[in-house]
PDB file of N, H, CA, C and O in Angstrom:
ATOM      1  N   MET A   1      84.612 105.457 136.124  1.00  0.00           N
ATOM      2  CA  MET A   1      85.215 104.721 136.276  1.00  0.00           C
ATOM      3  C   MET A   1      85.459 103.441 134.815  1.00  0.00           C
ATOM      4  O   MET A   1      84.704 102.886 134.017  1.00  0.00           O
ATOM      5  N   GLU A   2      87.480 103.430 135.191  1.00  0.00           N
ATOM      6  H   GLU A   2      88.093 103.881 135.839  1.00  0.00           H
ATOM      7  CA  GLU A   2      87.737 101.566 134.443  1.00  0.00           C
ATOM      8  C   GLU A   2      88.285 101.013 134.773  1.00  0.00           C
ATOM      9  O   GLU A   2      89.142 100.918 135.651  1.00  0.00           O
ATOM     10  N   PHE A   3      87.373  99.961 133.298  1.00  0.00           N
ATOM     11  H   PHE A   3      86.677 100.038 132.584  1.00  0.00           H
ATOM     12  CA  PHE A   3      88.230  98.745 133.687  1.00  0.00           C
ATOM     13  C   PHE A   3      88.419  97.861 132.807  1.00  0.00           C
ATOM     14  O   PHE A   3      88.214  98.290 131.672  1.00  0.00           O
ATOM     15  N   GLY A   4      88.862  96.333 132.888  1.00  0.00           N
ATOM     16  H   GLY A   4      89.028  95.985 133.810  1.00  0.00           H
ATOM     17  CA  GLY A   4      89.441  95.479 131.816  1.00  0.00           C
ATOM     18  C   GLY A   4      90.431  95.823 131.911  1.00  0.00           C
ATOM     19  O   GLY A   4      90.876  96.695 132.657  1.00  0.00           O
ATOM     20  N   PRO A   5      91.188  94.874 130.797  1.00  0.00           N
ATOM     21  CA  PRO A   5      92.554  94.429 130.167  1.00  0.00           C
ATOM     22  C   PRO A   5      93.083  95.603 129.829  1.00  0.00           C
ATOM     23  O   PRO A   5      94.283  95.873 129.850  1.00  0.00           O
ATOM     24  N   ARG A   6      92.269  96.257 129.539  1.00  0.00           N
ATOM     25  H   ARG A   6      91.293  96.038 129.522  1.00  0.00           H
ATOM     26  CA  ARG A   6      93.370  97.938 128.812  1.00  0.00           C
ATOM     27  C   ARG A   6      93.331  98.494 130.090  1.00  0.00           C
ATOM     28  O   ARG A   6      94.445  99.011 130.172  1.00  0.00           O
ATOM     29  N   ALA A   7      92.651  98.753 131.319  1.00  0.00           N
ATOM     30  H   ALA A   7      91.746  98.333 131.253  1.00  0.00           H
ATOM     31  CA  ALA A   7      92.268 100.044 132.229  1.00  0.00           C
ATOM     32  C   ALA A   7      93.551 100.404 132.528  1.00  0.00           C
ATOM     33  O   ALA A   7      94.463  99.752 133.037  1.00  0.00           O
ATOM     34  N   LEU A   8      93.474 101.966 131.993  1.00  0.00           N
ATOM     35  H   LEU A   8      92.733 102.495 131.580  1.00  0.00           H
ATOM     36  CA  LEU A   8      94.436 103.124 133.177  1.00  0.00           C
ATOM     37  C   LEU A   8      94.347 103.334 134.280  1.00  0.00           C
ATOM     38  O   LEU A   8      95.070 104.227 134.723  1.00  0.00           O
ATOM     39  N   GLY A   9      93.491 102.664 135.154  1.00  0.00           N
ATOM     40  H   GLY A   9      92.904 101.939 134.794  1.00  0.00           H
ATOM     41  CA  GLY A   9      93.741 103.439 136.421  1.00  0.00           C
ATOM     42  C   GLY A   9      93.668 104.734 136.385  1.00  0.00           C
ATOM     43  O   GLY A   9      94.801 105.170 136.589  1.00  0.00           O
ATOM     44  N   SER A  10      93.005 105.480 136.248  1.00  0.00           N
ATOM     45  H   SER A  10      92.085 105.126 136.082  1.00  0.00           H
ATOM     46  CA  SER A  10      92.229 107.270 136.583  1.00  0.00           C
ATOM     47  C   SER A  10      93.623 107.252 135.243  1.00  0.00           C
ATOM     48  O   SER A  10      93.116 107.916 134.339  1.00  0.00           O
ATOM     49  N   ARG A  11      94.879 106.865 134.819  1.00  0.00           N
ATOM     50  H   ARG A  11      95.291 106.325 135.554  1.00  0.00           H
ATOM     51  CA  ARG A  11      95.735 107.531 134.139  1.00  0.00           C
ATOM     52  C   ARG A  11      95.699 107.933 132.876  1.00  0.00           C
ATOM     53  O   ARG A  11      96.759 108.075 132.265  1.00  0.00           O
ATOM     54  N   SER A  12      94.600 108.158 132.333  1.00  0.00           N
ATOM     55  H   SER A  12      93.739 108.043 132.829  1.00  0.00           H
ATOM     56  CA  SER A  12      93.915 108.470 130.397  1.00  0.00           C
ATOM     57  C   SER A  12      94.002 109.880 131.063  1.00  0.00           C
ATOM     58  O   SER A  12      93.726 110.339 132.171  1.00  0.00           O
ATOM     59  N   ILE A  13      94.793 110.625 129.240  1.00  0.00           N
ATOM     60  H   ILE A  13      95.017 110.252 128.340  1.00  0.00           H
ATOM     61  CA  ILE A  13      94.489 111.282 128.995  1.00  0.00           C
ATOM     62  C   ILE A  13      93.754 112.427 128.230  1.00  0.00           C
ATOM     63  O   ILE A  13      93.578 111.996 127.090  1.00  0.00           O
ATOM     64  N   LEU A  14      93.335 113.467 128.316  1.00  0.00           N
ATOM     65  H   LEU A  14      93.478 113.817 129.241  1.00  0.00           H
ATOM     66  CA  LEU A  14      92.476 113.743 127.111  1.00  0.00           C
ATOM     67  C   LEU A  14      93.271 114.521 126.151  1.00  0.00           C
ATOM     68  O   LEU A  14      94.451 114.411 126.486  1.00  0.00           O
ATOM     69  N   ALA A  15      93.229 114.785 125.777  1.00  0.00           N
ATOM     70  H   ALA A  15      92.271 114.874 125.504  1.00  0.00           H
ATOM     71  CA  ALA A  15      94.097 115.830 124.151  1.00  0.00           C
ATOM     72  C   ALA A  15      93.008 115.788 122.602  1.00  0.00           C
ATOM     73  O   ALA A  15      92.138 114.942 122.396  1.00  0.00           O
ATOM     74  N   SER A  16      93.441 117.154 121.504  1.00  0.00           N
ATOM     75  H   SER A  16      94.148 117.841 121.671  1.00  0.00           H
ATOM     76  CA  SER A  16      92.941 117.900 121.016  1.00  0.00           C
ATOM     77  C   SER A  16      93.871 116.666 119.747  1.00  0.00           C
ATOM     78  O   SER A  16      95.028 116.281 119.574  1.00  0.00           O
ATOM     79  N   PRO A  17      92.344 116.405 119.037  1.00  0.00           N
ATOM     80  CA  PRO A  17      92.835 115.504 117.981  1.00  0.00           C
ATOM     81  C   PRO A  17      93.156 116.876 117.044  1.00  0.00           C
ATOM     82  O   PRO A  17      93.877 116.465 116.135  1.00  0.00           O
ATOM     83  N   ILE A  18      93.032 117.697 116.947  1.00  0.00           N
ATOM     84  H   ILE A  18      92.447 118.031 117.686  1.00  0.00           H
ATOM     85  CA  ILE A  18      93.376 118.496 116.018  1.00  0.00           C
ATOM     86  C   ILE A  18      94.973 119.112 115.380  1.00  0.00           C
ATOM     87  O   ILE A  18      95.514 119.139 114.274  1.00  0.00           O
ATOM     88  N   SER A  19      95.283 119.510 116.609  1.00  0.00           N
ATOM     89  H   SER A  19      94.844 119.488 117.507  1.00  0.00           H
ATOM     90  CA  SER A  19      96.896 119.530 116.581  1.00  0.00           C
ATOM     91  C   SER A  19      98.035 118.549 116.317  1.00  0.00           C
ATOM     92  O   SER A  19      98.585 117.841 117.160  1.00  0.00           O
ATOM     93  N   PRO A  20      98.360 118.635 114.722  1.00  0.00           N
ATOM     94  CA  PRO A  20      99.538 117.868 114.472  1.00  0.00           C
ATOM     95  C   PRO A  20     100.462 117.045 115.408  1.00  0.00           C
ATOM     96  O   PRO A  20     100.761 115.855 115.495  1.00  0.00           O
ATOM     97  N   ALA A  21     100.684 117.823 115.863  1.00  0.00           N
ATOM     98  H   ALA A  21     100.441 118.791 115.793  1.00  0.00           H
ATOM     99  CA  ALA A  21     101.628 117.749 116.895  1.00  0.00           C
ATOM    100  C   ALA A  21     101.225 117.421 118.725  1.00  0.00           C
ATOM    101  O   ALA A  21     101.989 117.582 119.676  1.00  0.00           O
ATOM    102  N   MET A  22     100.501 117.173 118.738  1.00  0.00           N
ATOM    103  H   MET A  22      99.880 117.042 117.966  1.00  0.00           H
ATOM    104  CA  MET A  22      99.862 116.220 119.043  1.00  0.00           C
ATOM    105  C   MET A  22     100.345 115.103 120.134  1.00  0.00           C
ATOM    106  O   MET A  22     100.689 115.195 121.313  1.00  0.00           O
ATOM    107  N   GLN A  23     100.189 113.751 119.015  1.00  0.00           N
ATOM    108  H   GLN A  23      99.909 113.676 118.058  1.00  0.00           H
ATOM    109  CA  GLN A  23     100.731 112.554 118.804  1.00  0.00           C
ATOM    110  C   GLN A  23     102.460 112.770 119.491  1.00  0.00           C
ATOM    111  O   GLN A  23     102.904 112.056 120.390  1.00  0.00           O
ATOM    112  N   GLN A  24     103.012 113.576 119.019  1.00  0.00           N
ATOM    113  H   GLN A  24     102.651 114.156 118.289  1.00  0.00           H
ATOM    114  CA  GLN A  24     104.489 113.554 120.068  1.00  0.00           C
ATOM    115  C   GLN A  24     104.666 114.326 120.603  1.00  0.00           C
ATOM    116  O   GLN A  24     105.795 114.798 120.476  1.00  0.00           O
ATOM    117  N   ARG A  25     103.644 115.059 121.639  1.00  0.00           N
ATOM    118  H   ARG A  25     102.727 114.676 121.742  1.00  0.00           H
ATOM    119  CA  ARG A  25     103.338 115.353 122.214  1.00  0.00           C
ATOM    120  C   ARG A  25     103.276 114.369 124.283  1.00  0.00           C
ATOM    121  O   ARG A  25     103.770 114.259 125.405  1.00  0.00           O
ATOM    122  N   LEU A  26     102.204 113.960 123.283  1.00  0.00           N
ATOM    123  H   LEU A  26     101.802 114.049 122.371  1.00  0.00           H
ATOM    124  CA  LEU A  26     101.746 112.252 124.764  1.00  0.00           C
ATOM    125  C   LEU A  26     102.754 112.094 124.380  1.00  0.00           C
ATOM    126  O   LEU A  26     103.437 112.693 125.210  1.00  0.00           O
ATOM    127  N   ASN A  27     103.714 111.503 123.333  1.00  0.00           N
ATOM    128  H   ASN A  27     103.159 111.016 122.659  1.00  0.00           H
ATOM    129  CA  ASN A  27     104.876 110.527 123.689  1.00  0.00           C
ATOM    130  C   ASN A  27     105.909 110.842 124.362  1.00  0.00           C
ATOM    131  O   ASN A  27     106.734 110.083 124.869  1.00  0.00           O
ATOM    132  N   GLU A  28     105.876 111.854 124.372  1.00  0.00           N
ATOM    133  H   GLU A  28     105.205 112.471 123.960  1.00  0.00           H
ATOM    134  CA  GLU A  28     106.927 112.683 125.164  1.00  0.00           C
ATOM    135  C   GLU A  28     106.361 113.212 127.108  1.00  0.00           C
ATOM    136  O   GLU A  28     106.970 113.372 128.166  1.00  0.00           O
ATOM    137  N   VAL A  29     104.569 113.335 126.554  1.00  0.00           N
ATOM    138  H   VAL A  29     104.075 113.205 125.695  1.00  0.00           H
ATOM    139  CA  VAL A  29     104.371 113.574 128.407  1.00  0.00           C
ATOM    140  C   VAL A  29     103.983 111.811 129.378  1.00  0.00           C
ATOM    141  O   VAL A  29     103.741 111.569 130.560  1.00  0.00           O
ATOM    142  N   LYS A  30     104.119 110.789 127.938  1.00  0.00           N
ATOM    143  H   LYS A  30     104.315 110.986 126.978  1.00  0.00           H
ATOM    144  CA  LYS A  30     103.757 110.146 128.695  1.00  0.00           C
ATOM    145  C   LYS A  30     105.180 109.057 128.548  1.00  0.00           C
ATOM    146  O   LYS A  30     105.208 107.833 128.675  1.00  0.00           O
ATOM    147  N   ASP A  31     105.858 109.636 128.360  1.00  0.00           N
ATOM    148  H   ASP A  31     105.835 110.631 128.257  1.00  0.00           H
ATOM    149  CA  ASP A  31     107.820 108.302 127.793  1.00  0.00           C
ATOM    150  C   ASP A  31     107.828 107.066 127.084  1.00  0.00           C
ATOM    151  O   ASP A  31     108.416 105.996 127.246  1.00  0.00           O
ATOM    152  N   ARG A  32     106.782 107.634 126.019  1.00  0.00           N
ATOM    153  H   ARG A  32     106.305 108.503 125.887  1.00  0.00           H
ATOM    154  CA  ARG A  32     106.033 106.434 125.309  1.00  0.00           C
ATOM    155  C   ARG A  32     107.202 106.382 123.827  1.00  0.00           C
ATOM    156  O   ARG A  32     108.023 107.260 123.566  1.00  0.00           O
ATOM    157  N   LYS A  33     106.948 105.002 122.963  1.00  0.00           N
ATOM    158  H   LYS A  33     106.281 104.288 123.175  1.00  0.00           H
ATOM    159  CA  LYS A  33     108.128 104.488 121.879  1.00  0.00           C
ATOM    160  C   LYS A  33     107.144 105.396 120.948  1.00  0.00           C
ATOM    161  O   LYS A  33     105.952 105.444 121.252  1.00  0.00           O
ATOM    162  N   ASP A  34     107.633 106.122 119.806  1.00  0.00           N
ATOM    163  H   ASP A  34     108.602 106.083 119.559  1.00  0.00           H
ATOM    164  CA  ASP A  34     107.321 107.349 119.027  1.00  0.00           C
ATOM    165  C   ASP A  34     105.752 106.588 118.248  1.00  0.00           C
ATOM    166  O   ASP A  34     104.759 107.277 118.017  1.00  0.00           O
ATOM    167  N   PHE A  35     105.842 104.840 117.891  1.00  0.00           N
ATOM    168  H   PHE A  35     106.649 104.280 118.079  1.00  0.00           H
ATOM    169  CA  PHE A  35     105.351 103.665 117.543  1.00  0.00           C
ATOM    170  C   PHE A  35     103.482 103.959 117.831  1.00  0.00           C
ATOM    171  O   PHE A  35     102.609 104.201 116.998  1.00  0.00           O
ATOM    172  N   ARG A  36     103.406 103.846 118.987  1.00  0.00           N
ATOM    173  H   ARG A  36     104.115 103.649 119.663  1.00  0.00           H
ATOM    174  CA  ARG A  36     103.006 104.013 119.940  1.00  0.00           C
ATOM    175  C   ARG A  36     102.312 103.951 119.935  1.00  0.00           C
ATOM    176  O   ARG A  36     102.181 105.085 119.474  1.00  0.00           O
ATOM    177  N   PRO A  37     100.473 103.333 120.105  1.00  0.00           N
ATOM    178  CA  PRO A  37      99.275 104.312 119.241  1.00  0.00           C
ATOM    179  C   PRO A  37      98.152 104.839 120.101  1.00  0.00           C
ATOM    180  O   PRO A  37      98.187 104.287 121.201  1.00  0.00           O
ATOM    181  N   VAL A  38      97.526 105.392 120.031  1.00  0.00           N
ATOM    182  H   VAL A  38      97.497 105.840 119.138  1.00  0.00           H
ATOM    183  CA  VAL A  38      96.832 106.421 120.416  1.00  0.00           C
ATOM    184  C   VAL A  38      94.736 106.611 121.364  1.00  0.00           C
ATOM    185  O   VAL A  38      94.732 107.842 121.350  1.00  0.00           O
ATOM    186  N   ALA A  39      94.306 106.497 121.560  1.00  0.00           N
ATOM    187  H   ALA A  39      94.309 105.497 121.571  1.00  0.00           H
ATOM    188  CA  ALA A  39      92.901 105.705 121.652  1.00  0.00           C
ATOM    189  C   ALA A  39      92.272 106.847 120.992  1.00  0.00           C
ATOM    190  O   ALA A  39      92.551 107.933 121.500  1.00  0.00           O
ATOM    191  N   PRO A  40      91.649 106.861 120.187  1.00  0.00           N
ATOM    192  CA  PRO A  40      90.791 108.476 120.324  1.00  0.00           C
ATOM    193  C   PRO A  40      88.685 107.449 120.549  1.00  0.00           C
ATOM    194  O   PRO A  40      88.102 106.365 120.551  1.00  0.00           O
ATOM    195  N   VAL A  41      88.470 109.343 120.721  1.00  0.00           N
ATOM    196  H   VAL A  41      88.944 110.223 120.719  1.00  0.00           H
ATOM    197  CA  VAL A  41      87.012 108.626 121.672  1.00  0.00           C
ATOM    198  C   VAL A  41      85.709 109.462 120.376  1.00  0.00           C
ATOM    199  O   VAL A  41      85.910 110.633 120.055  1.00  0.00           O
ATOM    200  N   VAL A  42      84.704 108.828 119.886  1.00  0.00           N
ATOM    201  H   VAL A  42      84.541 107.876 120.147  1.00  0.00           H
ATOM    202  CA  VAL A  42      83.797 108.988 119.545  1.00  0.00           C
ATOM    203  C   VAL A  42      82.730 108.123 120.294  1.00  0.00           C
ATOM    204  O   VAL A  42      83.025 107.118 120.941  1.00  0.00           O
ATOM    205  N   LEU A  43      81.065 108.760 120.097  1.00  0.00           N
ATOM    206  H   LEU A  43      80.824 109.576 119.571  1.00  0.00           H
ATOM    207  CA  LEU A  43      80.122 108.374 120.022  1.00  0.00           C
ATOM    208  C   LEU A  43      80.084 107.056 119.393  1.00  0.00           C
ATOM    209  O   LEU A  43      80.494 107.001 118.234  1.00  0.00           O
ATOM    210  N   GLU A  44      79.569 105.735 120.077  1.00  0.00           N
ATOM    211  H   GLU A  44      79.236 105.780 121.019  1.00  0.00           H
ATOM    212  CA  GLU A  44      79.346 104.525 119.730  1.00  0.00           C
ATOM    213  C   GLU A  44      78.520 104.539 118.283  1.00  0.00           C
ATOM    214  O   GLU A  44      78.861 103.969 117.247  1.00  0.00           O
ATOM    215  N   GLU A  45      77.124 105.500 118.553  1.00  0.00           N
ATOM    216  H   GLU A  45      76.847 105.963 119.395  1.00  0.00           H
ATOM    217  CA  GLU A  45      77.351 105.158 117.212  1.00  0.00           C
ATOM    218  C   GLU A  45      77.565 106.774 116.033  1.00  0.00           C
ATOM    219  O   GLU A  45      76.864 107.286 115.160  1.00  0.00           O
ATOM    220  N   GLU A  46      78.475 106.989 116.448  1.00  0.00           N
ATOM    221  H   GLU A  46      79.045 106.573 117.157  1.00  0.00           H
ATOM    222  CA  GLU A  46      79.186 108.129 115.582  1.00  0.00           C
ATOM    223  C   GLU A  46      80.576 106.714 115.101  1.00  0.00           C
ATOM    224  O   GLU A  46      80.637 106.682 113.872  1.00  0.00           O
ATOM    225  N   ALA A  47      81.136 106.130 115.461  1.00  0.00           N
ATOM    226  H   ALA A  47      81.086 106.157 116.460  1.00  0.00           H
ATOM    227  CA  ALA A  47      82.384 105.077 115.569  1.00  0.00           C
ATOM    228  C   ALA A  47      82.044 104.720 113.528  1.00  0.00           C
ATOM    229  O   ALA A  47      82.463 105.549 112.720  1.00  0.00           O
ATOM    230  N   GLY A  48      81.444 103.715 113.139  1.00  0.00           N
ATOM    231  H   GLY A  48      81.103 103.042 113.795  1.00  0.00           H
ATOM    232  CA  GLY A  48      80.641 103.937 112.001  1.00  0.00           C
ATOM    233  C   GLY A  48      80.829 105.079 111.004  1.00  0.00           C
ATOM    234  O   GLY A  48      80.028 105.189 110.075  1.00  0.00           O
ATOM    235  N   ASN A  49      81.406 105.565 111.085  1.00  0.00           N
ATOM    236  H   ASN A  49      82.056 105.475 111.840  1.00  0.00           H
ATOM    237  CA  ASN A  49      81.316 107.247 110.030  1.00  0.00           C
ATOM    238  C   ASN A  49      82.588 107.504 110.255  1.00  0.00           C
ATOM    239  O   ASN A  49      83.220 107.930 109.288  1.00  0.00           O
ATOM    240  N   TRP A  50      83.322 107.327 111.565  1.00  0.00           N
ATOM    241  H   TRP A  50      82.809 106.982 112.351  1.00  0.00           H
ATOM    242  CA  TRP A  50      85.419 107.380 111.410  1.00  0.00           C
ATOM    243  C   TRP A  50      85.743 106.552 110.770  1.00  0.00           C
ATOM    244  O   TRP A  50      86.077 106.546 109.585  1.00  0.00           O
ATOM    245  N   PHE A  51      85.623 105.209 112.021  1.00  0.00           N
ATOM    246  H   PHE A  51      85.351 105.215 112.983  1.00  0.00           H
ATOM    247  CA  PHE A  51      86.807 104.294 111.067  1.00  0.00           C
ATOM    248  C   PHE A  51      85.807 102.975 110.495  1.00  0.00           C
ATOM    249  O   PHE A  51      84.603 102.725 110.562  1.00  0.00           O
ATOM    250  N   LYS A  52      86.911 102.354 109.953  1.00  0.00           N
ATOM    251  H   LYS A  52      87.888 102.558 109.899  1.00  0.00           H
ATOM    252  CA  LYS A  52      87.175 101.093 108.811  1.00  0.00           C
ATOM    253  C   LYS A  52      86.041  99.878 109.780  1.00  0.00           C
ATOM    254  O   LYS A  52      86.663  99.661 110.820  1.00  0.00           O
ATOM    255  N   ASN A  53      84.973  99.232 109.806  1.00  0.00           N
ATOM    256  H   ASN A  53      84.468  99.409 108.962  1.00  0.00           H
ATOM    257  CA  ASN A  53      84.742  98.061 109.280  1.00  0.00           C
ATOM    258  C   ASN A  53      84.108  98.458 111.514  1.00  0.00           C
ATOM    259  O   ASN A  53      83.060  97.813 111.471  1.00  0.00           O
ATOM    260  N   ALA A  54      84.127  98.643 112.013  1.00  0.00           N
ATOM    261  H   ALA A  54      84.979  99.166 112.048  1.00  0.00           H
ATOM    262  CA  ALA A  54      83.972  99.228 113.566  1.00  0.00           C
ATOM    263  C   ALA A  54      82.683  98.895 114.431  1.00  0.00           C
ATOM    264  O   ALA A  54      81.608  99.485 114.321  1.00  0.00           O
ATOM    265  N   SER A  55      82.988  97.747 115.401  1.00  0.00           N
ATOM    266  H   SER A  55      83.861  97.268 115.491  1.00  0.00           H
ATOM    267  CA  SER A  55      82.156  96.801 115.677  1.00  0.00           C
ATOM    268  C   SER A  55      82.312  97.282 117.557  1.00  0.00           C
ATOM    269  O   SER A  55      83.419  97.187 118.088  1.00  0.00           O
ATOM    270  N   TYR A  56      81.523  97.596 118.079  1.00  0.00           N
ATOM    271  H   TYR A  56      80.624  97.674 117.647  1.00  0.00           H
ATOM    272  CA  TYR A  56      81.192  97.058 119.731  1.00  0.00           C
ATOM    273  C   TYR A  56      82.815  96.978 120.790  1.00  0.00           C
ATOM    274  O   TYR A  56      83.394  95.892 120.794  1.00  0.00           O
ATOM    275  N   SER A  57      83.096  97.515 121.167  1.00  0.00           N
ATOM    276  H   SER A  57      82.625  98.398 121.164  1.00  0.00           H
ATOM    277  CA  SER A  57      84.609  97.099 121.873  1.00  0.00           C
ATOM    278  C   SER A  57      84.921  97.325 123.287  1.00  0.00           C
ATOM    279  O   SER A  57      85.899  97.989 123.633  1.00  0.00           O
ATOM    280  N   SER A  58      84.123  96.794 124.087  1.00  0.00           N
ATOM    281  H   SER A  58      83.329  96.254 123.807  1.00  0.00           H
ATOM    282  CA  SER A  58      84.028  97.856 126.293  1.00  0.00           C
ATOM    283  C   SER A  58      85.465  97.293 125.822  1.00  0.00           C
ATOM    284  O   SER A  58      85.253  97.397 124.614  1.00  0.00           O
ATOM    285  N   PHE A  59      86.560  96.856 125.885  1.00  0.00           N
ATOM    286  H   PHE A  59      86.733  96.771 126.867  1.00  0.00           H
ATOM    287  CA  PHE A  59      87.201  96.836 126.718  1.00  0.00           C
ATOM    288  C   PHE A  59      88.654  97.681 125.675  1.00  0.00           C
ATOM    289  O   PHE A  59      89.784  97.493 126.127  1.00  0.00           O
ATOM    290  N   MET A  60      88.591  98.116 125.014  1.00  0.00           N
ATOM    291  H   MET A  60      87.674  98.268 124.647  1.00  0.00           H
ATOM    292  CA  MET A  60      89.431  98.964 123.466  1.00  0.00           C
ATOM    293  C   MET A  60      90.603  97.818 123.256  1.00  0.00           C
ATOM    294  O   MET A  60      91.744  97.997 123.684  1.00  0.00           O
ATOM    295  N   LEU A  61      90.151  96.470 122.464  1.00  0.00           N
ATOM    296  H   LEU A  61      89.224  96.325 122.116  1.00  0.00           H
ATOM    297  CA  LEU A  61      90.273  95.802 122.729  1.00  0.00           C
ATOM    298  C   LEU A  61      91.070  95.547 121.149  1.00  0.00           C
ATOM    299  O   LEU A  61      92.130  94.935 121.274  1.00  0.00           O
ATOM    300  N   PHE A  62      90.732  95.903 119.797  1.00  0.00           N
ATOM    301  H   PHE A  62      89.871  96.400 119.696  1.00  0.00           H
ATOM    302  CA  PHE A  62      91.116  96.573 118.724  1.00  0.00           C
ATOM    303  C   PHE A  62      90.883  97.724 117.985  1.00  0.00           C
ATOM    304  O   PHE A  62      90.392  98.823 118.241  1.00  0.00           O
ATOM    305  N   ILE A  63      91.387  97.166 116.949  1.00  0.00           N
ATOM    306  H   ILE A  63      91.786  96.273 116.740  1.00  0.00           H
ATOM    307  CA  ILE A  63      92.095  98.627 115.767  1.00  0.00           C
ATOM    308  C   ILE A  63      91.231  98.758 115.242  1.00  0.00           C
ATOM    309  O   ILE A  63      90.696  97.677 114.999  1.00  0.00           O
ATOM    310  N   TYR A  64      90.607  99.760 114.799  1.00  0.00           N
ATOM    311  H   TYR A  64      91.042 100.638 114.997  1.00  0.00           H
ATOM    312  CA  TYR A  64      90.067  99.858 113.152  1.00  0.00           C
ATOM    313  C   TYR A  64      90.482 101.177 112.980  1.00  0.00           C
ATOM    314  O   TYR A  64      90.555 102.010 113.884  1.00  0.00           O
ATOM    315  N   ASP A  65      90.884 101.439 111.243  1.00  0.00           N
ATOM    316  H   ASP A  65      90.826 100.762 110.509  1.00  0.00           H
ATOM    317  CA  ASP A  65      91.351 102.623 110.649  1.00  0.00           C
ATOM    318  C   ASP A  65      90.548 102.903 110.392  1.00  0.00           C
ATOM    319  O   ASP A  65      89.427 102.461 110.141  1.00  0.00           O
ATOM    320  N   VAL A  66      91.394 104.310 110.444  1.00  0.00           N
ATOM    321  H   VAL A  66      92.305 104.669 110.648  1.00  0.00           H
ATOM    322  CA  VAL A  66      90.139 106.559 109.373  1.00  0.00           C
ATOM    323  C   VAL A  66      90.093 105.650 109.045  1.00  0.00           C
ATOM    324  O   VAL A  66      91.007 104.827 109.104  1.00  0.00           O
ATOM    325  N   LYS A  67      88.519 105.415 108.378  1.00  0.00           N
ATOM    326  H   LYS A  67      87.777 106.084 108.330  1.00  0.00           H
ATOM    327  CA  LYS A  67      87.863 106.714 106.970  1.00  0.00           C
ATOM    328  C   LYS A  67      89.153 107.360 106.016  1.00  0.00           C
ATOM    329  O   LYS A  67      89.740 108.423 106.219  1.00  0.00           O
ATOM    330  N   PRO A  68      89.356 106.529 105.090  1.00  0.00           N
ATOM    331  CA  PRO A  68      90.055 107.951 103.982  1.00  0.00           C
ATOM    332  C   PRO A  68      89.926 109.130 103.970  1.00  0.00           C
ATOM    333  O   PRO A  68      90.818 109.965 103.818  1.00  0.00           O
ATOM    334  N   GLU A  69      88.612 109.335 104.157  1.00  0.00           N
ATOM    335  H   GLU A  69      87.888 108.656 104.281  1.00  0.00           H
ATOM    336  CA  GLU A  69      87.895 110.516 103.459  1.00  0.00           C
ATOM    337  C   GLU A  69      86.947 111.178 105.183  1.00  0.00           C
ATOM    338  O   GLU A  69      85.755 111.482 105.142  1.00  0.00           O
ATOM    339  N   LYS A  70      87.835 111.280 106.584  1.00  0.00           N
ATOM    340  H   LYS A  70      88.804 111.033 106.617  1.00  0.00           H
ATOM    341  CA  LYS A  70      88.207 111.672 107.722  1.00  0.00           C
ATOM    342  C   LYS A  70      89.443 111.869 107.932  1.00  0.00           C
ATOM    343  O   LYS A  70      89.706 112.911 108.533  1.00  0.00           O
ATOM    344  N   ALA A  71      90.515 111.044 107.558  1.00  0.00           N
ATOM    345  H   ALA A  71      90.302 110.198 107.070  1.00  0.00           H
ATOM    346  CA  ALA A  71      91.675 111.404 107.764  1.00  0.00           C
ATOM    347  C   ALA A  71      92.089 112.658 108.496  1.00  0.00           C
ATOM    348  O   ALA A  71      92.592 112.716 109.619  1.00  0.00           O
ATOM    349  N   ASP A  72      91.807 113.619 107.705  1.00  0.00           N
ATOM    350  H   ASP A  72      91.399 113.571 106.794  1.00  0.00           H
ATOM    351  CA  ASP A  72      92.378 115.196 107.418  1.00  0.00           C
ATOM    352  C   ASP A  72      92.074 116.554 108.592  1.00  0.00           C
ATOM    353  O   ASP A  72      92.492 117.603 109.082  1.00  0.00           O
ATOM    354  N   GLN A  73      90.739 115.293 108.536  1.00  0.00           N
ATOM    355  H   GLN A  73      90.399 114.441 108.138  1.00  0.00           H
ATOM    356  CA  GLN A  73      89.810 115.779 109.926  1.00  0.00           C
ATOM    357  C   GLN A  73      90.250 115.880 111.993  1.00  0.00           C
ATOM    358  O   GLN A  73      89.780 116.229 113.077  1.00  0.00           O
ATOM    359  N   ILE A  74      92.185 114.918 110.943  1.00  0.00           N
ATOM    360  H   ILE A  74      92.566 114.635 110.063  1.00  0.00           H
ATOM    361  CA  ILE A  74      92.493 114.163 112.815  1.00  0.00           C
ATOM    362  C   ILE A  74      94.080 113.753 112.529  1.00  0.00           C
ATOM    363  O   ILE A  74      94.757 112.725 112.543  1.00  0.00           O
ATOM    364  N   PRO A  75      94.292 115.351 112.230  1.00  0.00           N
ATOM    365  CA  PRO A  75      96.564 115.424 111.704  1.00  0.00           C
ATOM    366  C   PRO A  75      96.854 115.373 113.713  1.00  0.00           C
ATOM    367  O   PRO A  75      96.879 116.483 114.244  1.00  0.00           O
ATOM    368  N   ALA A  76      97.006 114.388 114.455  1.00  0.00           N
ATOM    369  H   ALA A  76      96.986 113.486 114.024  1.00  0.00           H
ATOM    370  CA  ALA A  76      97.541 114.176 115.000  1.00  0.00           C
ATOM    371  C   ALA A  76      97.403 112.287 115.111  1.00  0.00           C
ATOM    372  O   ALA A  76      97.824 111.806 116.163  1.00  0.00           O
ATOM    373  N   ARG A  77      96.920 111.450 114.211  1.00  0.00           N
ATOM    374  H   ARG A  77      96.578 111.841 113.357  1.00  0.00           H
ATOM    375  CA  ARG A  77      96.678 110.147 114.682  1.00  0.00           C
ATOM    376  C   ARG A  77      98.025 109.871 113.648  1.00  0.00           C
ATOM    377  O   ARG A  77      98.395 110.492 112.651  1.00  0.00           O
ATOM    378  N   ALA A  78      98.403 109.064 114.105  1.00  0.00           N
ATOM    379  H   ALA A  78      98.103 108.560 114.915  1.00  0.00           H
ATOM    380  CA  ALA A  78      99.578 108.284 113.720  1.00  0.00           C
ATOM    381  C   ALA A  78      99.760 108.024 112.471  1.00  0.00           C
ATOM    382  O   ALA A  78      98.831 107.423 111.931  1.00  0.00           O
ATOM    383  N   PRO A  79     100.485 108.231 111.956  1.00  0.00           N
ATOM    384  CA  PRO A  79     101.054 107.966 110.182  1.00  0.00           C
ATOM    385  C   PRO A  79     101.434 106.814 110.287  1.00  0.00           C
ATOM    386  O   PRO A  79     102.065 106.182 111.135  1.00  0.00           O
ATOM    387  N   HIS A  80     100.562 106.397 108.439  1.00  0.00           N
ATOM    388  H   HIS A  80     100.050 106.910 107.751  1.00  0.00           H
ATOM    389  CA  HIS A  80     100.434 104.503 108.284  1.00  0.00           C
ATOM    390  C   HIS A  80     101.925 104.781 107.552  1.00  0.00           C
ATOM    391  O   HIS A  80     102.579 103.838 107.106  1.00  0.00           O
TER     392      HIS A  80
END
């Protein structure tokens, strides 16, 4: 169940971040502009290993930058 101000109402799409083309594919499927971000999912206890200054955010209200040493492991991330 999803709830909160950013809930998608069961419209979430799960996709692998391994393919560099996935960001573009998601934007095509959802008919979105290229600048729109996607929200990666990691275990709460692993967030600090992947994102700079990560903290708990129950409703996806905050954006955290990927740590530079992890960026190559997420080819589908949006370019900065």
